[in-house]
N, C-alpha and C positions, 0 to 999 in steps of 0.2 A: 519739580522739573518736568516739563511736557516731554512725552515720549515720542520721537519722531515716526511717522508712519513708514512701514517696510516699503522698500523700493521694489516696484514690480519686476519680476523675471523677465529677461528678454525672450521673445518668442524664438523657437528654434525651427529649423527645417522639418524636423521629425518629432513629434510630441513624445514625451518620455514613456508613455503607456501604449504607444502605437506599434511597438515591435520593430522588426526589421523588413525592409523591402528587397526582395530577390527578383532579379531579372532573369528569366530562363531563355536562353536561344537554343531551340531545337529544330530541326527540320521536319520531324515527324510528331504533330500534335497528339497522336494516339499513342505514343511511345511510353516507355516506363516513368518519364517525368511529366506526364500530363498534369494540368492544373488540379484536378480533384485529388490526385494521390498526394501531392505535395501539400495541400492545404489540409488533408486528413492526418498526415503524419507530423505536421508543424506543431500540434499542440503539445506532443510529447518530447519535443526538443528541449533539453537543458532541465527537465524535471518539472514539477507542478508550477514552480514560480515563473516559468520562462514565458515570454510574451510571444504571441503568434506571429508568423511570417506574413507579409503581404507579398503575393506572388504575381508577376506580370510575365506573360509568355509572348515570345517573339518567334516567327517562323523563318524569318531570314534577317540579314544584317540591315536592310533597309528598314524594316519594321522595328529593329532593336534601336536603331539611331533615334526613332521617334519617341520611343518608350523610355529611353535612357535620360532620366531627369536627375536633378540634383538630389532627390530623396531616395535614391536607389543606393543601397549599401552594399550589394554584392551582385556579380553577374556570373551565372553558371551558364557555360558554354559547352554544348555537345560538339566535340571534335568532328563528328561525322558530318556537320553542317558543311554543305558544298562550298568551296571558295568560289569567288566571283569569276577568276579567271581558269579555274579548273587546273592549275598547275601547282601550286605552292600547297602542301597539306595543311600547313598552319596559317595559310593566308587569312582565314576566318578570324583566328586568334589575334594576328598582327593588327587587323583591322579594328577588333574589340578594343585593344590596347590603345590604338590611336584614338578612338572615340571615348573611351573612358579612362584618361591617364590617372585619375584620382579615385577610381573604384576598385574594389577588391575582385579578383577575377579567379574563378575555379574552372578548372578543365575537366571534362567528363568524357571518358572512353572506355573501351572494353579491357579486361585484364590481359587479354593476349596481345594488346597493344600498348603494352607499358613503356616501351621505348619511346613512342610519340608522346605519352604522358610526361615523361621525364623532360622531353625536349620542349615541351609547352611550359613548364616551369623555367627551364633556362631561358626561354624566350621572354618572360615576364609574369606569368600566371603566379598566383600565390600558393597554389596547391592543385592537386588532381584526385579524382575520385574514379573508382572502378564501378561500372554497373552492377556487376555481380555481387558487392558487398554493399550496395546502397540501401539504407533504411533511414528512418527518421532521425535515429540517434546520431549516426555517423554523418549524415548531411548537416544537422545542427551544429555538431562540434566542428566540422570543416569550414562551415560559413563563418562562424565566430572566430576561429582561428585565421581565417583569410583576412577577415576586416581587421583583426588586430594587428597582423603581420604588415598589412598595407599601411595601416597608420603609422606604424614603427618605421617602415621604410620611408615614407613621406617625411617623417621627422628627422631621420637621419640624413635624408637628402638636403633638407633645409638647413641642417646644422653644417653639413659639408659645403654646400654653396656658400653659406655665411662666412665659414672659415676661409674659403678661397677668395671671396670677395675682400675679406680683411687682410689676407695676405698680399693680394694684388694691390690693394690701397696702400698698404705699408711699402711695398717695394716701389710703388710710384712715388710716394711721399719722399722715400729716402733718396730716390734718384733725383728728386727735385732739390735736395739740399746741396750746397756748393762743394765743389772740390777745388781748394785753393792751389793756384799755380804759382808757385814761390821758388822753383828750381833756380838755383845759382845766385839766390838773393842773400844767402848767409843768415837770414832771419828764422827764428824758431816761431811756430805758429801753434796755437792752442785755441779751442772754441768748445763752448757748451751751448746746447739749445734745448729749450722745453716749451712746447706750446700749452697755452692755458686751457684749450679745449679738452675734455674728457676723451681717452681713448684716440686722441689724434697724435700724428707725428709732425705736422706742420701747422704753423700758426702765421700770424700777419707779421711777425718779426723776420728780417732777413739780413744777411751778411754776405760778404765775398772778399777775397784777396788775390791779387794777381800781379805778376812782375812783367812789364812791357819790354819790348826789345831794346830799349835804350838803358835798361837796367833799373828804372823807377819801379818802386814797389807801390802799389795803390790798394788800399783797404777801405772799406766802408761797412756801416751798419745801420739798419733803418727799422721803422715801425710803422705798419698801417694802422690807421685808427679802426678800432673794432676787434673781434675775435672769431668771425666764422670762416666758413670755407672760401666766400668771396674774397675776403681780406687776404686769406693764405695765397689765393691764385694770383691776387694783385701784386703781393709781395714778391712772389716768383718772378713775375713779369718785370718788375722793376729791377730785381737783381740781375736777370739775363740781359735786359736793357743797359744797365750800368756796365757790366763786362764788355758788351759789344762797344758801346761808346768809348770806353777806355781804351780798348785796343785800337779804336779808330783814331785815338790821339786828343779826345777831348778831356778837359779837365777844369776843376774849379766852376765859376760861374757858369760858363758855357754849358758843361756836363749836366749841372744841376737844373738849368732852364730847360734843356732838352728832355730830362727825366720828368719834369713837371708836365710837359707836353704829353709824353706817354701816359702818366697818371690821368691827366684829364680825359684821355680818349678811352682808356680801359676801365675806370672806376664805375661801379653800379649807379652812383648818385653822386650829386655835387657836394654833398657834405663830407665825402671821404677824403681824408688828407693822408700825408705821410711825412714823418719826421726822418732826417738822415744826417749822419755824421760820415765825412769822407776825409782821408788823409792821403797825401801822396810823399812818399820818403825818397829822398835823393839816392842815387846809386851808390855813393859812399856811406849812407845810413847815418849821416850826421845831421841833416836837415829835413824838414817835412813841411808841407802846406797842410792847413786845416781849414775846412769849410763845414760849417753848421747850418742846418736847416730845421730850426725847432727843436733840436736834439741836444742831450745833455753832452757836455764836454768830455773827452776821455780822460783817464787817470793816467798820469805820468810819474815814472820812478826811476831814480838813478841810485846806485850803491852809495850807501853812507848818508842818504837823505831821505825824509819821510815822503811817501807818495802824495802827489798833489794834482788837483785838476788843472788841465789846459784852460786858458782863457775862453770865455763863451759870450762875452759882451758883444763882440762884433759879429755874432751869427745873423742869419737871415730868417725869414719865416718858413714854416713848414711848407712842403710841396704841396699845391693845390689849393692855397688860400688866397694868394694874391697873383694876379696874372702878370703883372710887370715886376715882380719881385727880383732883387738882386742878392746874391750870397757873396760877401766879402771873403777873401781867402787870407788867412793870417799865416805869415811865415814863422816857424819856429826852429830855433838851434837846439839839437837834441844832445849833442855830444857823443862820446864814444861808446859808452855801455848804458843801455836804457831799457826800459819795458814800457808798453803802451798798451792799456786796457780800454777797449771800446766796449759799449753795453747798451742796452735798451732799458726803458724805465721800469720793466719788470723787475729788475734787480734792486730797484731802489724805492719802489712803491709798496713793498710789502710792509705789513703792520709789525709794530713791537708790541708784543703782549697782548693782553685783552682790550686794551684802549683802542683809539683811533689815531695814534701817533705813527707817522710813517718813518722808515729808516732814512730816507733821503739821502742826497749826495754826501753830506757830512758823516753821516752815520756810516755809509759804504766806505769813505776813505778811512775813517777809524778802524772799520773791520779789516780791510785789506792791509792797513798798516801793521796790525797785530799779527795777522797771518804772515806777512813777509818777515817780520822780527822772528818768527817761529821756524823761518827757514823754508817756507814753502815756496815753490816756484811752478811755472808752467801749468800742465794739466792739473797737477795736485793742488795749486792755488786756486784754480777756477772751481774744482770739484768741492773744495773745502769752503769756499766763498758761497756757492749756490746752496750748499747744505746748511750753512749757518743762517743764510736769509731765510730759507723755509723753516728752520728752527725758530727764529725770532718771530716769524708769522704765526706759528702754531699750527703748521701743516702746510699742504700744497699751496702754491701760488695760483691765483685764479687769472693772472695775467701772462701773456706770452713773455718769454725771457730768452734773450740771446747775448751772449758775452764772447769777445775774443781777445786774445792776447797776442802782441807781436814783442819779440824779445830779441836784443841784439847783444851778442855774447861780448866776451872780453878780448877780442882781437884789437881792441884799441888800447891795451896795456901800454903803459910808457916804458922807457928804458930802465926805470928802477923797479919795474915788476908790478907797480899799482895800477889798477884799473883807472882809465880816464873816464870819470863819470861826467863831471862838468856840471854847471848849473844851468837851468833852463832860461833861455833867452828868447823873448818874443819880440817880433818886429811888428808893429801894429799894421792892421790892414788898412787900405785906403777907404776913405769915407765913402759910403754908398747912399745914392739918392733916395733908396726905399727901405733903409733899416727901419724894422717896425717894432713895436712892442710885442707884436704876435711871435717874435722870435723866442720868446721864453715859454710858448705853449708846449706842453707836454702831451703825449697820446695817452 
């Protein structure tokens, strides 16, 4: 087997055998930190294996700015360097920190001026040195310590900034998730939401539920094609638009047609589309209108009967596919006591075992039926369903997943105390001129 040639190492700004570069800023070039003295003492720094220092000397801040290049490792500032304005004793240090935000800085002063040295560290210098104690060993150790501390400070700052950005993004994404407005409806609401993107809180799936002033409860769930941040942003826009249009009195075909216009104006490219399922439940909770735009039909359940899917043959195409599409509205008689589960395809497209077989709607119905028989309801039902789907998939789902549950309690009980469940009765929708085979398209 041929042995691959080793990859050449990437060149660095400072060769590994070149040692460290020190920029000295002092107003008196003949003082104790003159270039010859530093060059002579640098060979002893750190013992016989230490690399020599390369030294640059600047007489003022203007000259220092010119010499302060990326290969400088540490700046040694004489605090006696006169400030530009002559007022602030640490003005020279502040200017150096501004010019060299990623460089280690050492302050040099007399032992009698210890307070100003400590103030320099509080202002941002990594350490200070006294002239009276200065020799090659002390200087070398201080430089290496200052460089190490600066690198640690920069790393800690980057970690802090990254954590703050993550927290800010998390707060932003949580704020974009809906707060259902169902006060006074008498319906119980539960939802579960999991984006497919790693370390994200928001995906392309979206849902919402509101009660309008006439007492009608409107609920919807949708799925934007794709899984990136652009799709997540578009999902938020569609959800907010749906809520605004719903409160404005739009419903059914008119609402979906307007949502399609919003999608066409806001999507990043013409290939992007969205599926959507919307229901409007009458104020007495016994009837509902169902509109489907290329989305899987909700799961409906009443006491004493197995859960089953609402009809989906009369749905319209996904939003963004056909300009003059229509979305028929199917009227459904719900009865007195019922549960309605709406979901995105992330719940049904997970795999079953190691093969390529998907759970599908039939598998989802069987799964929910078993869990309902086990007595699960509401939040517990959704949590168990999502956990079971992930278990069948053999791990985390890669697609976004959203599922919501509306449940009407037993206020419909008859005089004999039995719950009035009732059978599902569907009133067929009027024929639409543009019903398309694309209505079966899933995201």
